[in-house]
N, C-alpha and C positions, 0 to 999 in steps of 0.2 A: 230274242231269245235263242239259246243254245241246243243243239240236239246233244240227248243224255241216254247213256243207256244201261247207268247203274241203277240198282234195285230201288234206290230212295225216289229215283224219278216215276217208275215202275209203280212203287206204293202211292206213290204222288197222284198218277193218273188213275189208279185203281180208284182211290179216294170217289175223286169226282164221276167216275162210272156208278159207284154203289150208292151214289147220292143223288145220281139221275131218277128221273122217273121214265124218262125216253131216251133211248141208245139208238143212234141210227150210226151205220157202218157205210163207208164206201169202200169196196175192194177195186183192183186192178191189177195188172199182169203180174205184181211182185208176190203175190200173195200163193201164187201157182208156178212159181220157179222150185220150190221144193219137192211139186210133185213133179218135175219133168217136163215143163212146159216152159220154155224161155220166153223171157219176156220181149219188149220189141225196143225199145230205146236205152235199155241200159248197157253198160262198158261190155256184155256178151250178148247184147240183144240181137233178133232176128234180122234188124234193120242196120243194125249199127255194121254187123257181118255181111249183109249183103244189101245193100241201097235198093238194088232195083227191085225185091221183093216187096217195097212199099207199092209198086206199081199193080200189084196184084190185088190189091183194096182199094183201088181206085176206079170210081164208078165209072166217069168218062173213060177211064183206057178199057176198063171191062167191056164196056159194051161198043166199042169202036174196035177191037183187035179181036180177033179170035185165038190168035196164037196166046194173049193174055188170058182167055178165058179157061185153053186148054192146060196151062202151068196153072191154073187157079184149081183146077179139078183136083189134080194132083196133089197138088199142095193139102186139099180136102182130105184126099185119100191118106196122106201120110202123116196130117196131123197126130203129134203126140198125145192129144187130148182123149183119143180113143184108147189108148192102154193108161191113161194115167189115175190115179187114186187119190182122193183129198188126202190132206197132209195135217200137220199136227195144229195149223192154224185155222182151217177149216172147221175141225172137228171141235176145236175150242169153242168159235163163235157158236155153232149147234147148241154146247153145253150153255151158251150165255143167253141163248134163244129160249130153250129149254125150262130156263129158270126165270121166264118173264121178264129177262132186263132188255132182251135184243129187239128194238120196234121194227125196224127193217133194215135190210141187207141189200145196199144198191151195188150194182157190178157193173164193171167196166167188160167184163170177163164173158167170152162164149162157150165155155167149156163144161157148164153144168156141174161144177164140182163141191160148190153150194149144197145144189139137192142131193147130190150123191153123198154127200158126209150127212144127210140126214136133214136139212134145213127145209123149213114148210114151205112149199113152195110159193105160196100167196105172201109170204115175207120176204121173196127173192125177187129185187126188180132189176128185169136183165136190161139195162139203158142200149147196151149195143146188139143184144140180139140174140141169137143160139144156134150154135153149129150143127145142131140135131134136127134142123128143118132147112128145107129148101124152098123158096120161094118164086113165082115167074114175077119178072119184071112188068108183063104185060097185062094179066088177067088177076094176078094176084094170089093165084093158086098155091095151097102149101101141100108139102108131102115129106115123108121122112125123107131125112138125107141119104137113109141106108139105100133108098129106092134108086136116088141117080146116080149114087157110087155102083151100084150094082151093073146099072147101064155102062158105067165107065169102063168098069172090069170087062164087060163083056163086047169092047170095041167102041163103044161110042164117046169118043174123046170131048165134046161138048153137047152134050143132052138138052134138045129143047123139051118146052113146056108141051106134056102128050094132049093136054086141052086145046091148047090155042098156037101153036109152035113157038112161043116167044122163049125169050132168054130166062135160062133159071140161072140164080144165085143161091149162095147159103144162104139162110135168113139173121143174115149180122148187117150191121150199119156199116158201109164203106165211106171211105172220103169223097166228100161230093153227094152223100146221100144224108137228107134231115132223120132226126131221130122219131121214133113214131110217139105223136103230141100227147097220147094219152101216157105212154110210160113215161115221158120226160113229165107229166104234171102229176103223176105217181109219186115219181121219185123227189121233186120240188115238194111235195106237202110233206115228204117222209124229211127232207132235209130242216125243213121250218119248225116242224114239230119237235126236235132234238133238243134234248137239256146239254149233251154232250154228243159232238160228231165226229166219228173217228175214220180217216184217212188210212186206209193200210194197202201198201205194195204200189201206189199209184205215182206216177210224175208230177200229176195235175197240171199238165199241160196241155191236154185235148179238154176243148168246149165243146158241148155247155156241162161237160161232166164236173169239170174242175171248178166251173162256176157255183155248184150246189156248194162248196165251202163258203163263198160269200155269201148265200144267201143264210145259210145256217147260223153262220157268226153274226151276220147283220139283224137276227132272231133273237138273238140272245145267247146262242147255244155255246158253249166252252169245246175249241177245235183241239183235237190230239192226232199226230200224225206219225205214222209208222212207217218208216221208208229209209232206207239204208242212204240213199242220195240226197240234197238237200231240194226244196220242191219252191215253188214261186209264192206258196202261201205260209212260208215257215215264220214271217213274220208276224203274223197274225194268229197262228196257233198257240196255246199254251203252253205246249211241250211238243218237239219231235223226238221219238223214242227209234233211234239209228241201230238197235241191235236185230240179229237175224229174226225175220218175221215168224218161223217157226218156231222160235224159242221165247220172243217177247209175248206173242200175243197169247198164247197157253198162260205163261206166267201171268200175264195182265188178269186175264180171266180168273184164274186160280185165286189170285187174290180177291178179286170181287166176291166169288159167291165163298170163300171162306170169312170174308167179313160179314156175309148175310149168313151163315152160320152161327 
């Protein structure tokens, strides 16, 4: 299977989506780069430029080192997601959903841009959690992220849980932390139910998210990958579209909906 950016390839993929009863999408950091949120592993990714930044999302490091937690709170405060707006790819997926074609959007992203674009929250499955809430790692209490960041701004560099004194962390999945079983179960069901499974802007190197491609393919789904760089799953994909995501996803959706008209 070779990557293809031509119109014929998009037309072919659009035909598959148009014929599908259930389309499931998996999105990764690459769909949000055009909204000003850098990815992690790309050529200009956060961890490519600063390998030590990966330590901020390691649960053992976070629990053991107060300095890591302080740096993590500053990173949350300065996260570009607070000022980002949905781009053309997010908006196109909302069009597909409102047309009754998109069964579910599984996302590895924590930025909430799918919902802010207008996606039905009940159809967005946030595999890796959300930046917009904080959880206590001891008692499980959740509060809005804004409450914790207000405490940081007031001079508390490592705010603790006000209920039990436990360590607070963004309600996101860190390395060394298991996914929520119910969220993973919902994502698995959406992958297995798909006639076409579209992976957009994800390196497909992080599991169990990447394994959803295997599950979808094994259940008979046609797999389409939209990603600039090669992925470990290109060999089982029916097509990889390597054009810029902000261009190819709207073009793909336009062809699907145009064909329905």
